[in-house]
C-alpha positions in Angstrom: 108.7 38.0 138.8 111.8 35.7 138.8 115.1 37.4 138.9 115.7 37.2 135.3 112.9 39.0 134.3 113.9 42.2 132.2 112.7 45.7 133.2 112.9 48.6 130.5 115.2 51.2 132.3 114.7 54.9 131.8 118.0 54.8 129.3 116.3 52.2 127.1 118.2 49.4 128.4 116.8 46.2 129.6 118.0 44.6 133.2 117.3 41.8 135.2 115.2 42.7 138.0 117.4 41.0 140.2 120.5 43.4 139.1 118.2 46.7 139.8 119.2 49.0 142.8 117.4 51.3 144.8 117.1 54.7 143.6 117.6 53.8 139.6 115.3 54.9 137.1 113.0 52.9 135.0 110.6 53.5 132.3 107.0 53.5 133.3 103.5 53.4 131.7 103.2 56.9 131.2 106.6 57.2 129.5 108.1 59.5 132.5 110.7 57.7 134.2 110.2 57.1 137.8 112.9 56.1 140.8 112.9 52.4 142.4 112.0 52.7 145.8 112.1 49.4 147.3 112.7 46.2 145.7 111.5 43.1 147.7 113.1 39.6 147.5 110.9 36.5 148.7 110.8 32.6 148.3 107.3 31.8 147.3 105.4 28.8 149.2 104.2 25.5 147.9 100.6 27.3 147.9 101.4 30.1 145.9 100.2 30.4 142.1 102.9 30.7 139.8 101.9 31.8 136.4 103.7 31.5 132.9 102.7 33.9 130.5 103.9 34.1 126.9 102.8 37.4 124.5 104.0 38.5 121.2 105.6 41.8 122.3 108.7 39.3 124.0 110.8 37.0 122.9 110.5 34.8 126.1 108.0 33.7 128.8 107.2 35.7 131.7 107.2 33.8 135.3 105.2 35.7 138.2 103.4 35.4 141.0 99.9 34.7 140.6 98.8 38.0 142.7 100.9 40.1 140.0 98.7 42.8 138.6 99.1 43.1 134.6 97.3 45.8 132.4 95.0 44.0 130.0 92.3 44.7 127.6 88.7 43.3 127.3 88.6 42.8 123.9 84.8 43.1 123.8 84.4 46.1 125.9 87.7 47.4 124.8 88.5 48.8 128.4 91.7 48.7 130.4 91.8 46.5 133.2 94.0 45.5 136.0 94.0 41.9 136.1 95.8 39.4 139.0 97.9 37.0 136.8 96.2 34.1 138.2 92.9 35.1 136.8 93.9 36.1 133.2 92.1 33.1 130.9 94.5 30.3 130.1 92.1 29.1 127.4 91.7 32.0 125.0 93.8 34.6 123.5 94.0 37.9 125.6 95.3 41.4 124.9 98.3 42.6 126.7 99.5 46.3 127.3 102.5 47.3 125.7 104.6 50.3 126.8 103.7 53.8 125.2 105.6 55.1 122.5 108.5 57.6 123.5 109.4 60.1 120.7 113.0 61.4 120.8 113.4 64.9 119.9 117.3 65.2 120.1 119.6 67.1 117.4 119.6 65.4 114.4 122.6 63.6 112.7 123.1 63.7 109.0 121.6 60.6 107.0 120.1 59.3 110.3 117.8 56.7 108.8 120.6 55.4 106.5 123.0 55.2 109.5 120.1 53.6 111.7 119.7 50.9 108.9 123.3 49.9 108.8 123.7 49.5 112.4 120.6 47.5 112.3 121.7 45.0 109.5 125.0 44.7 111.3 123.4 43.9 114.8 121.7 40.8 112.8 124.4 39.7 110.2 127.5 41.7 110.3 130.8 41.3 111.5 134.2 43.1 112.1 137.4 41.8 110.4 140.8 42.9 110.7 140.7 46.6 110.7 139.2 48.3 108.5 137.2 45.4 107.2 133.3 45.0 107.8 131.4 42.0 106.4 127.6 41.3 105.8 126.7 37.6 104.9 123.0 37.2 104.0 120.8 34.9 101.8 121.2 35.3 97.9 117.3 35.6 97.8 117.2 38.7 99.8 117.6 42.4 98.6 119.2 43.4 101.8 122.5 43.6 100.1 121.4 46.4 97.7 120.2 48.4 100.7 123.4 48.1 102.6 125.3 49.1 99.6 123.2 51.9 98.6 123.2 53.4 102.4 126.8 52.7 102.9 127.6 54.6 99.8 125.4 57.6 100.8 127.1 57.9 104.3 130.5 56.7 103.8 131.2 57.3 100.3 132.6 53.5 99.9 131.5 50.2 97.9 132.0 46.8 98.7 134.0 43.9 97.7 131.2 41.2 96.8 131.9 37.3 96.9 129.3 34.4 96.5 129.3 31.6 98.2 126.5 28.8 97.1 123.3 30.7 98.5 125.1 33.1 100.5 126.6 36.5 99.4 129.2 38.5 101.4 129.6 42.1 101.1 133.1 43.7 102.4 133.5 47.2 103.1 137.1 48.8 104.0 136.1 51.9 105.8 137.7 53.2 109.0 135.2 55.4 109.9 132.4 52.7 109.4 134.4 50.2 111.5 134.9 52.7 114.4 131.2 53.1 114.4 130.3 49.4 114.2 132.9 48.4 117.2 131.0 50.3 119.7 128.0 47.7 119.4 129.7 44.9 121.4 130.2 41.7 121.0 128.1 39.3 118.6 125.9 37.6 121.6 125.4 41.0 123.4 125.4 43.4 120.6 123.4 46.9 121.6 123.0 50.2 119.9 125.8 52.4 121.5 124.3 54.4 124.2 125.3 57.8 122.6 123.1 56.7 119.7 119.9 55.9 121.6 119.3 59.6 122.0 118.6 60.0 118.5 116.1 61.0 116.4 112.9 59.0 115.4 114.5 58.7 111.8 117.6 56.7 113.3 115.5 54.4 115.3 113.4 53.7 112.4 116.5 52.8 110.4 117.7 50.5 113.0 114.0 48.6 113.2 114.1 48.1 109.3 117.6 47.1 109.4 117.2 44.9 111.8 113.9 43.4 110.3 114.9 43.3 106.6 118.1 41.4 107.5 116.4 38.2 107.7 113.2 36.2 106.8 111.0 33.6 108.5 112.8 33.9 111.7 116.5 33.3 110.0 119.1 34.1 110.8 117.6 34.1 114.5 117.9 37.3 116.7 119.9 37.2 119.8 118.2 38.2 123.1 120.0 41.7 123.0 119.1 42.2 119.6 115.7 41.5 120.0 115.6 44.0 122.9 117.0 46.5 120.7 114.3 45.7 117.9 111.7 46.6 120.7 113.7 49.8 121.8 113.6 51.0 118.2 109.9 50.6 118.0 109.2 52.4 121.2 111.0 55.4 119.7 109.6 55.3 116.2 106.5 54.8 114.4 107.0 51.1 113.6 104.9 48.3 115.4 106.7 46.1 118.0 105.3 42.8 117.3 102.9 40.8 115.1 99.2 41.2 115.8 99.8 44.6 117.5 96.4 46.3 118.1 95.9 50.0 118.8 92.5 50.4 121.3 91.0 54.0 122.0 89.6 54.4 125.3 88.7 57.9 127.1 90.9 59.7 124.5 94.1 57.5 125.3 95.2 55.2 122.5 96.8 51.9 124.0 99.1 49.6 121.8 98.0 46.0 122.8 99.1 42.4 121.8 97.7 39.1 121.9 99.2 36.7 124.3 98.0 33.8 127.0 98.7 32.0 130.3 100.6 29.0 129.1 100.7 27.4 132.4 99.6 27.7 136.1 101.4 25.9 138.9 102.4 25.9 142.5 106.0 25.9 143.5 108.5 27.5 145.3 110.7 30.1 143.7 112.3 33.4 144.6 110.5 36.1 143.3 111.2 39.9 142.7 108.9 42.9 143.5 109.5 46.4 142.7 108.1 49.4 144.4 108.1 52.5 142.1 107.9 56.3 142.9 104.1 57.4 143.0 103.0 53.7 142.5 102.9 54.3 138.9 103.1 50.8 136.6 106.6 49.8 135.0 107.6 47.7 132.0 108.5 44.1 132.6 109.2 41.8 129.6 107.4 44.6 127.7 104.0 44.1 130.0 102.6 46.8 132.4 103.0 45.7 135.9 101.5 47.6 138.9 103.9 48.7 141.2 101.1 48.9 144.3 
């Protein structure tokens, strides 16, 4: 894998494979965190196959060695199969296996869904002004403002000042508790859920997912990579699907979540590639694909 490939860590964050350290724990195909035993870094030769893959469950392409093993599903036999990347058909739609769901069972917080929704909407269309002002800006054709107003009133007992600018509507809330909660989400380009809140319940993560999704339409406003990753995380910890075309397949009493994708290009070039070896040789999650560590 290229060094920019994002690995799902045990804490729910995604990290570049190039920044991983031996001994850290990653999310695995079984949902049980496992330790990284080794990280190999190697320059490929001009004779090596370099495969570029794109599937619906990730915002970017994945570039890997041709001998990287990926868990796939045969749409005819409905069976899981480990396939080398350079043997995945490039002329047809294939089904890639997504990470398994992980249900949170931590202590509940009050108004979990409502708070999650507010934070999800903030990640996409919100902004902090001078303390304690929070603004949400959205298209006038959307009903997201009504939902934000309703949930902020429920959780924080405050109402917005509303302004309209052409086809845009701005909601301004003035509440120090909400401001402090949202300030932990980081800067615009790297917005994420604060780590302490990532241990919350299904209701909270469902709210985050819905808040992100309902804050836009037809792909606008665009999501940053970090918000995409929060969308994926919230799907893994709730009942919501991760992507368009997601298809559950039941095999041998196990339900596998799959999504469509395909090989975009196969080339021969020299690249610096990373290979992970995981405790017990279990598969790990790279760009939301299941990759064999053996």
